[in-house]
C-alpha positions in Angstrom: -10.5 43.0 12.7 -12.5 42.1 9.7 -13.5 38.4 9.8 -13.2 37.9 6.0 -9.5 38.6 6.3 -9.0 36.2 9.2 -8.2 32.8 7.6 -6.8 29.6 8.9 -3.4 28.6 7.7 -5.2 25.6 6.2 -7.1 27.9 3.9 -4.0 29.6 2.5 -2.3 28.8 -0.8 -5.7 29.3 -2.6 -7.1 26.2 -0.9 -4.2 23.9 -2.0 -3.4 22.9 1.6 -7.0 21.8 2.3 -6.9 20.0 -1.1 -3.8 18.0 -0.1 -5.4 16.9 3.2 -8.6 15.9 1.3 -6.4 13.9 -1.2 -4.8 12.0 1.7 -8.2 11.5 3.3 -9.5 9.8 0.1 -6.5 7.4 0.3 -7.3 6.7 4.0 -10.9 5.9 3.1 -9.9 3.7 0.2 -7.5 1.8 2.5 -10.2 1.3 5.2 -12.7 0.0 2.6 -10.0 -2.4 1.1 -11.0 -6.0 2.1 -7.3 -6.9 1.9 -6.4 -4.8 4.9 -7.2 -5.2 8.6 -10.4 -3.3 9.4 -9.5 -2.0 12.9 -5.9 -0.8 12.4 -5.5 3.0 12.9 -4.7 5.1 9.9 -3.2 8.6 10.2 -2.8 11.8 8.3 0.2 13.8 9.2 0.3 17.5 8.3 3.8 19.0 8.4 4.0 22.8 8.2 7.4 24.4 7.8 8.1 28.1 8.2 11.3 29.6 6.8 11.7 33.4 7.3 14.0 35.5 5.2 17.0 37.4 6.8 14.9 40.5 7.4 12.2 38.4 9.2 9.5 40.0 6.9 8.8 37.2 4.4 8.0 33.7 5.6 8.0 30.8 3.2 5.4 28.3 4.3 5.7 24.7 3.1 3.0 22.2 3.9 3.3 18.4 3.4 0.3 16.0 3.9 1.2 12.4 4.4 -1.0 9.4 5.2 0.1 6.3 7.1 -2.1 3.4 5.8 -2.6 -0.2 6.9 -0.6 -2.6 4.7 -2.4 -5.3 2.9 -2.8 -8.7 4.5 0.0 -11.1 3.7 -0.6 -13.7 1.0 0.7 -17.1 1.8 1.4 -20.4 0.0 3.3 -23.6 0.7 6.1 -25.1 -1.4 7.1 -28.8 -1.5 10.8 -29.3 -2.1 11.7 -32.3 -4.3 14.5 -33.4 -6.5 15.5 -35.9 -9.2 18.3 -38.4 -9.7 20.5 -35.8 -11.3 20.4 -33.6 -8.2 18.1 -30.9 -9.7 16.1 -29.4 -6.9 12.6 -28.0 -7.6 9.9 -26.5 -5.5 6.3 -27.3 -6.3 3.5 -25.1 -5.0 1.1 -27.2 -2.9 -2.4 -26.7 -4.3 -5.6 -28.1 -2.8 -6.7 -29.9 -5.9 -5.0 -32.8 -7.8 -3.7 -31.8 -11.3 -6.0 -33.3 -14.0 -8.9 -33.5 -11.6 -12.2 -32.2 -13.0 -14.0 -29.3 -11.3 -17.8 -28.7 -11.1 -17.9 -26.9 -14.5 -16.1 -29.8 -16.2 -12.8 -27.9 -16.4 -9.5 -29.7 -15.7 -7.3 -28.6 -12.7 -4.0 -27.2 -14.0 -0.7 -28.6 -12.8 0.8 -26.8 -9.8 3.5 -24.2 -10.6 7.0 -25.5 -10.3 10.1 -23.5 -9.5 13.5 -24.7 -10.7 16.1 -23.9 -8.0 19.4 -22.6 -9.4 22.2 -23.3 -7.0 25.0 -21.4 -8.8 24.3 -18.1 -10.5 
C-alpha cells in the first residue's frame, strides 16, 4: 500500500482535527502558565471521535470534538463585618487591612472600605 495514502484519522478533514487539538493545547498551556491556578493540577485534552454510518454501510460521517479540562482559578476571599444602626438597617463592611483616611507611602489617602446595604425584603 502506498504510504502517502495511509493517513491517521487525526490528519483527516484537511488537518482540521489536528488544528482543534492544537487549539485546546494552547488553552492548556495558558492555564498552566496562569499564576491564578494551582501549578501541579492535571489538565486534560479529551478527543471524542464519533462514527455514523449510512444505511448501506458505505458512507461514514466522522465527527470529532476536542475538549480541554482546565484547572479553575484560585478562589478570591475577603471578610465582611456585619453592623447595623438604630433604625435596624443592616450593612456589611469589607474588612480592609488599612484604616480609611490613613496615608500610604506615596502620600495617597486610603479609601473607605466598600459597604453593602443588606435588603431584607425584595
